[in-house]
N, C-alpha and C positions, 0 to 999 in steps of 0.2 A: 816230918817231911810229908807234904801233901802233893800228889802227882795228878795233874789234870792233863788232858790231851795237849801236848805241846808246851805245857807250863809246869815248872817245878817250883813249889813254894817251900822256902826254908824259914823256920822260926828260930831266931837267934836269941830270943829273950833269955836272960840269965847267964849267958856265956861271957867269958872274958874276951877281950878284943882278939888276942892271938888264937884262941880256940874258934871264934867266929870266923876269922879269915881262913883258917885251916878247913873248916867245914864247907865254906863257900868254894874254896879252891878245889877240894875233893869232888864236890858236886859238879863244878864246871868241867873238870877233867873226865868225869864219868858220863857226862851228858852225851846222848847219841844224837844222830841227825834229825830225829823227830822233835827234839826240844828246840824251841825258839826263844823262850823267856825263862830266866830263873828269877823268881820274885823273892827278894830278900826282905824278911820282916824283922827289923831291928829295933823298932820302937823309937821314941824320941823324948819321953819324959825323963829318962835317966841320963840324957846327954847325947851327943852325936859322935862319940868316939868310934863306935863300930861302923856307922855310916861313912865317916871320913876314911877309915882304914880300908873299907871295901872299895871306895872310890879311888884311893891311892893305888890299891893293888891292881885294879882292873881298867883303869883309864889310860889314855895316851898310848894305846896299842901294846900295852904290856902283856896281853894275853892274846894268842892267836885265835882263840875261840870266841872271845867277847868282842863283838863289833861296836857296842855302845852301851852307855848307861843312861837311864832316864828315871825321873821321879815316878813313884807309884801313885796309888789312889789317895794317899795321905802322907804326911811328913815322916811317918814311921816305916815307910816302904820304899825300897829302891829296886829297880828292875835292871837286870843285866840282859842285854839283847844279844842272842847268839846268832840269829839270822832273821831276816824279814819273812813274814808269812805270805 
């Protein structure tokens, strides 16, 4: 996990889907008010199962802390928006 001011990066490469979702959920729950983005690095060459599971878990208002989901800088990254900057 890499922490930048206001951004937490999570690398999920090599994790099973259930473990990846658990890691993201724990990070979202622990994020304090200074965090506005959780950048989830899930990759895309091995398929999109982790990306889809993250989107299912945190979209449609299912989490009080996650205000939105957006694509990252490449297809292997998804960003969870916790608040606007």
